[in-house]
C-alpha positions as CSV (number, residue, x, y, z in Angstrom):
1,M,-66.3,34.6,9.5
2,K,-63.4,34.1,11.9
3,S,-60.4,32.0,10.9
4,Y,-58.6,29.4,12.9
5,A,-55.5,31.7,13.0
6,E,-57.5,34.6,14.5
7,D,-58.9,32.3,17.2
8,M,-55.4,31.0,18.0
9,V,-54.0,34.6,18.3
10,K,-56.9,35.5,20.6
11,I,-56.3,32.5,22.8
12,I,-52.5,33.2,22.9
13,N,-53.1,36.9,23.9
14,Q,-55.6,35.9,26.6
15,E,-53.1,33.4,28.1
16,K,-50.3,36.1,28.0
17,K,-52.6,38.5,29.8
18,R,-53.6,35.8,32.4
19,K,-49.9,35.0,33.1
20,E,-49.1,38.8,33.3
21,L,-51.8,39.3,35.9
22,Q,-50.8,36.2,37.8
23,K,-47.2,37.3,37.8
24,N,-48.2,40.6,39.4
25,D,-50.5,39.2,42.1
26,I,-49.1,40.7,45.3
27,N,-51.1,38.2,47.4
28,R,-48.6,35.6,46.1
29,G,-45.9,37.7,47.9
30,Y,-44.2,39.3,44.9
31,A,-44.7,41.3,41.8
32,E,-42.6,42.6,38.9
33,I,-42.4,46.3,39.0
34,F,-40.2,48.4,36.7
35,Y,-38.2,45.2,35.7
36,N,-37.5,44.3,39.3
37,I,-39.1,41.5,41.4
38,I,-40.5,43.2,44.5
39,K,-41.5,41.2,47.6
40,F,-44.8,42.1,49.4
41,E,-46.0,41.3,52.9
42,R,-49.0,42.2,55.0
43,K,-48.1,45.0,57.4
44,K,-50.1,46.5,60.3
45,L,-50.2,50.2,59.7
46,C,-51.1,53.4,61.7
47,H,-50.7,51.9,65.1
48,G,-52.3,48.6,64.1
49,E,-55.6,50.2,63.0
50,F,-55.6,48.2,59.7
51,S,-53.2,46.1,57.6
52,M,-52.5,45.9,53.9
53,M,-50.0,44.3,51.5
54,L,-47.0,46.6,51.0
55,P,-43.6,46.2,49.5
56,V,-41.2,44.8,52.1
57,F,-38.8,47.7,51.6
58,F,-41.4,50.3,52.7
59,D,-40.5,51.8,56.1
60,S,-42.0,54.5,58.3
61,M,-40.7,57.9,57.3
62,K,-39.0,59.7,60.2
63,E,-40.9,62.7,61.7
64,H,-38.3,65.3,60.8
65,T,-38.2,64.0,57.2
66,I,-42.0,64.2,57.0
67,A,-41.9,67.8,58.2
68,L,-39.2,68.6,55.6
69,K,-41.0,66.9,52.7
70,Y,-44.6,67.8,53.5
71,G,-44.2,70.9,55.6
72,A,-44.5,71.4,59.4
73,E,-48.3,71.8,59.4
74,D,-50.9,69.7,57.6
75,H,-48.6,66.9,56.9
76,P,-49.8,63.3,56.8
77,D,-50.1,61.4,60.0
78,F,-48.2,58.4,58.7
79,V,-45.9,58.0,55.7
80,Y,-44.4,54.7,54.5
81,T,-41.7,55.0,51.8
82,N,-38.8,53.3,50.0
83,E,-35.2,54.3,50.6
84,E,-35.1,56.8,47.8
85,M,-38.4,58.3,49.0
86,D,-39.7,58.6,45.5
87,I,-42.4,56.0,46.1
88,N,-44.6,56.4,49.1
89,I,-48.0,55.9,50.7
90,T,-49.5,58.2,53.3
91,F,-52.4,58.1,55.7
92,S,-54.2,60.7,57.8
93,F,-57.4,60.3,59.9
94,L,-60.4,62.7,59.7
95,D,-63.4,62.6,61.9
96,C,-66.6,61.7,60.1
97,E,-68.3,64.8,61.3
98,Q,-65.9,66.8,59.1
99,I,-67.1,65.3,55.8
100,G,-70.0,63.0,56.5
101,T,-70.4,59.3,55.9
102,D,-72.2,59.1,52.5
103,I,-69.5,57.5,50.3
104,L,-71.0,58.8,47.0
105,K,-71.2,62.3,48.3
106,V,-67.7,62.2,49.7
107,Q,-66.5,60.9,46.3
108,Q,-68.2,63.8,44.5
109,E,-66.8,66.4,46.9
110,M,-63.3,65.0,46.8
111,E,-63.4,64.9,43.0
112,Q,-64.5,68.6,42.9
113,D,-61.7,69.6,45.3
114,I,-59.1,67.8,43.2
115,K,-60.4,69.5,40.0
116,E,-60.3,72.9,41.6
117,M,-56.6,72.4,42.5
118,N,-55.7,70.8,39.2
119,T,-57.9,72.2,36.5
120,D,-56.2,70.6,33.5
121,I,-56.0,66.9,34.6
122,T,-58.1,63.8,33.7
123,I,-59.1,61.9,36.8
124,E,-59.8,58.2,36.9
125,K,-62.1,57.3,39.8
126,A,-63.5,54.1,41.3
127,I,-65.0,52.7,44.4
128,L,-63.3,49.4,45.3
129,N,-64.7,46.8,47.7
130,T,-62.4,44.7,49.7
131,K,-63.0,41.1,50.9
132,Q,-64.2,42.6,54.3
133,N,-66.8,44.7,52.3
134,L,-64.8,47.8,53.1
135,S,-65.5,50.5,50.4
136,V,-62.4,52.4,49.2
137,I,-62.7,55.5,47.1
138,Q,-59.8,55.9,44.6
139,F,-58.8,58.8,42.4
140,L,-55.8,58.4,40.0
141,F,-54.2,61.2,37.9
142,P,-50.9,62.6,36.8
143,L,-49.4,65.5,38.7
144,Q,-46.5,67.8,37.8
145,I,-44.3,68.7,40.8
146,E,-41.5,71.1,39.8
147,N,-39.8,69.3,37.0
148,D,-41.1,65.8,37.8
149,A,-44.3,64.1,36.7
150,I,-45.7,61.7,39.3
151,L,-48.6,59.3,39.5
152,E,-50.9,60.6,42.2
153,V,-53.5,58.2,43.8
154,I,-55.8,59.6,46.5
155,F,-57.9,57.2,48.4
156,L,-60.4,57.2,51.3
157,F,-62.0,54.5,53.4
158,L,-64.0,54.6,56.6
159,I,-63.0,52.7,59.8
160,N,-64.1,53.2,63.4
161,H,-66.1,56.4,62.6
162,N,-63.1,58.0,61.0
163,W,-62.2,58.5,57.4
164,V,-58.7,57.4,56.4
165,I,-57.4,59.6,53.6
166,G,-54.3,58.5,51.9
167,T,-52.1,59.1,48.9
168,F,-49.8,57.0,46.9
169,H,-47.0,58.5,44.7
170,C,-44.5,57.1,42.3
171,P,-42.6,58.4,39.3
172,F,-45.0,58.7,36.3
173,T,-42.6,56.6,34.2
174,Q,-43.6,53.7,36.5
175,K,-47.4,54.2,36.1
176,R,-47.9,51.1,33.9
177,D,-46.5,48.8,36.6
178,W,-47.9,50.5,39.7
179,I,-51.4,51.2,38.5
180,N,-52.5,47.6,39.0
181,I,-50.3,47.1,42.1
182,I,-51.8,50.1,44.0
183,K,-55.3,48.8,43.2
184,Q,-54.3,45.4,44.7
185,M,-52.8,47.1,47.7
186,L,-56.0,49.0,48.4
187,L,-58.1,45.8,47.9
188,S,-55.9,44.1,50.5
189,I,-56.8,46.5,53.3
190,Q,-58.1,44.7,56.4
191,I,-59.5,46.2,59.6
192,E,-57.5,44.8,62.5
193,N,-59.6,44.0,65.6
């Protein structure tokens, strides 16, 4: 039999969780990330193909910096980053003919590719659905790059007969804060007509 005290503790914990989630609702225009209040705004991305909520401090990475950071070939089409360039989001476009349009099949193939490149990781995966009924495949896992651990998020969504494949990176020490924020960012994607 539950006691009154147990019920009160449960109610208090639920209220704390509700306030925490509300505090970090990027649709309100801000969130607390790694002990800082970060402002968010809706930005049109990739030549206006779509928009999403991003931190206001994210800017387009310069072409020469993209080439240095990602290599001259096979670099992302678009990179948006903070000033320190330790938190960024990337986008590239692939023709549907390259990988098909079946979202579950694409999810399985991408998961297999990720596991082949990183055999000792645990992948969290999901298919998110935006308000526009856009399905977004998401993979989340830790990644070791040289001496740094980062949170790697790979995501895909289909617009105008093209897959948009993207990544999000942040220091792994900030995973707790960014894991919910990146999900909200992906859920905020809107196709621009």
